C-alpha positions as CSV (number, residue, x, y, z in Angstrom):
1,M,4.8,12.2,-6.7
2,T,7.5,10.1,-8.3
3,D,7.7,8.0,-5.1
4,V,3.9,7.3,-5.5
5,F,4.3,6.0,-9.0
6,R,7.4,3.9,-8.1
7,A,5.5,2.4,-5.1
8,L,2.5,1.5,-7.3
9,D,4.7,0.0,-10.0
10,D,5.0,-3.3,-8.1
11,E,2.2,-5.9,-7.9
12,T,3.0,-7.0,-4.4
13,R,2.8,-3.4,-3.1
14,R,-0.6,-2.9,-4.9
15,L,-1.8,-6.1,-3.2
16,I,-0.7,-4.8,0.2
17,L,-2.6,-1.5,-0.4
18,D,-5.7,-3.5,-1.5
19,E,-5.5,-5.5,1.7
20,L,-5.0,-2.5,3.9
21,A,-7.9,-0.7,2.1
22,A,-10.1,-3.7,2.9
23,R,-9.0,-4.0,6.5
24,D,-6.9,-1.2,7.9
25,G,-4.5,-1.4,10.9
26,Q,-2.8,-4.8,10.1
27,T,0.5,-6.1,11.6
28,L,3.3,-7.3,9.4
29,F,2.3,-10.9,10.3
30,E,-1.3,-10.3,9.3
31,I,-0.2,-8.8,6.0
32,C,2.2,-11.6,5.2
33,T,-0.5,-14.2,6.1
34,T,-3.1,-12.6,3.9
35,L,-0.8,-12.2,1.0
36,T,0.1,-15.9,1.2
37,M,-3.4,-17.3,1.8
38,R,-5.4,-15.0,-0.6
39,H,-2.9,-14.2,-3.3
40,G,-0.2,-16.9,-3.2
41,V,2.6,-14.4,-2.6
42,G,5.5,-16.4,-1.2
43,S,7.7,-13.4,-0.1
44,T,9.6,-13.4,3.2
45,R,8.6,-11.2,6.1
46,Q,11.7,-9.1,5.3
47,A,10.7,-8.6,1.7
48,I,7.2,-7.6,2.7
49,S,8.7,-5.2,5.3
50,Q,10.8,-3.6,2.6
51,H,7.7,-3.2,0.4
52,L,5.9,-1.5,3.3
53,A,8.9,0.8,3.7
54,V,8.6,1.9,0.1
55,L,4.9,2.5,0.6
56,E,5.5,4.4,3.7
57,D,8.2,6.6,2.0
58,A,5.6,7.4,-0.7
59,G,3.1,8.4,2.0
60,L,0.7,5.6,1.1
61,V,1.1,3.8,4.4
62,T,1.4,5.2,7.9
63,T,2.3,3.2,11.0
64,E,1.2,3.3,14.6
65,R,2.9,1.6,17.5
66,R,0.8,0.0,20.2
67,G,3.3,-1.5,22.7
68,R,5.4,-3.9,20.7
69,T,2.9,-4.1,17.9
70,K,3.3,-2.0,14.8
71,L,0.1,-1.4,12.8
72,H,0.0,-0.3,9.2
73,H,-2.7,2.0,7.8
74,F,-3.5,2.9,4.2
75,D,-3.4,6.7,3.5
76,P,-5.0,7.6,0.1
77,T,-3.9,11.3,0.3
78,P,-1.1,10.9,-2.2
79,L,-3.5,9.2,-4.7
80,D,-5.8,12.2,-4.3
81,A,-2.9,14.5,-5.3
82,V,-2.4,12.4,-8.5
83,A,-6.1,12.7,-9.4
84,R,-6.0,16.5,-8.8
85,R,-3.0,16.9,-11.1
86,W,-4.8,15.3,-14.1
87,P,-8.5,16.0,-13.7
88,T,-10.8,14.4,-16.2
89,T,-12.4,16.6,-18.8
90,G,-15.5,14.6,-19.2
91,K,-14.5,13.4,-22.6
92,A,-15.3,9.8,-23.5
93,D,-12.4,7.4,-24.5
94,P,-12.2,6.8,-28.2
């Protein structure tokens, strides 16, 4: 679970997850383009690739190869585990 929190601690990684949640199965090129055009993120392909590796290590992103193309998919399962660990009690915030 520590990997999940570490992965979510970075704004760029959260943006990547947002974009994959909106449109799953994107290539590295598509993710880089979307981050630049929609969010003004000026990171290199290598930096985005490293962010994707952190997300994959945390289980939040899975990959699929189609020929020479590598597609990235959002997997919310680790987030479900976090939610199950600290269930809400129905109490309102003060």
